[in-house]
N, C-alpha and C positions, 0 to 999 in steps of 0.2 A: 504494500500500500504506500502510496506517495505521502510525503509529509507536507502539510499545508496548515495555514492558520485556520482555526475553526471559529466561525462566527455563529453564535447561538441566537436565534430569533425567538425571543420569549413570547411573542404573540402567536407563533406557529402551534397549531393544535395537534400535530402529529408527533413523530419521533425524529431525533437527530442521531444518526449513526456515528458512533465514536470508535468502534473496534469490534474484533471478532477473534474467536479462539476455537480450535478443535484438536482432537487427538484421542488418546486412549488412557484409561485408568483402570486400576484393579481395586474394586471395592474391598473395604476391610472385612476380613473373614472369608473372602472368596479367592479362588485361584485363577480365574479367567478374566481377561481384560474386557472392558466395555468401551464403546465409542462415546464421546461427548462432543457437542457442537453448540456453542453459545455465541450470541452477539450482544454487544453492549450499546445502550442508547441513553439519551437524555430526553425527558419529556416533562410536560406540565403535570402537576398534581391534579387529581380529580377533585371536584367540588361537591359539597353536600355533607349531610350528616352533622355531627358535632365536632368536626375537625377544624383545626386552624393550621394552615400551611403557608409557607413563605418560600419563594424560589422555585427551583426545578428539582426533579428527582433523577438519579442515575439508576438504571435497571440492567440486570443480566437476564436475557431471554433465551430459553432453550430453542433450538432450531432443528428442523428435520434433516438438513444437510448443509454443508458449506456452500452449496450452490445458491442458497438463499441470498447471500451477500455478494455474490459474484458481480464485479463491476462497480461496487460501492467504494467510496473513499470517505475517511472520517470528515464529518461536517455535512454530509449529504442529508437533506430532508427527505424522510420516507413515510409512507403509510404502510402499515403491516397487516397482513391477514394471518389469523391464527387457525389452527386445526382444532378439532374437538377436545384434544388433551392439553391445549394451551401452548403448543409449540408453534413457532413461526413457520409457516408453509410458503409464504410468498411476500415479496417486498415490492412496492411501487415507488419509484423515484419521483419526487415532486420538483418540478422545475421552478 
């Protein structure tokens, strides 16, 4: 991924992509490896309820595969589609 200055638009209602990671790990107490695939984003806090929030939140999102973030660079504004288990299945770049 190319290095560039990241400008966060605090009025944007979607996600800002900041990075990704994938590989294998061995869960504690197990002998076989499992794959993992995560992307990292910054987004606005949800509103409502008895919450009081300030600023933005950083999130780690599980993904179906590394192909999800193919072509993205840190700072890109994106809209995310999740599958029924809460993993990222598709990303649409916002121009």
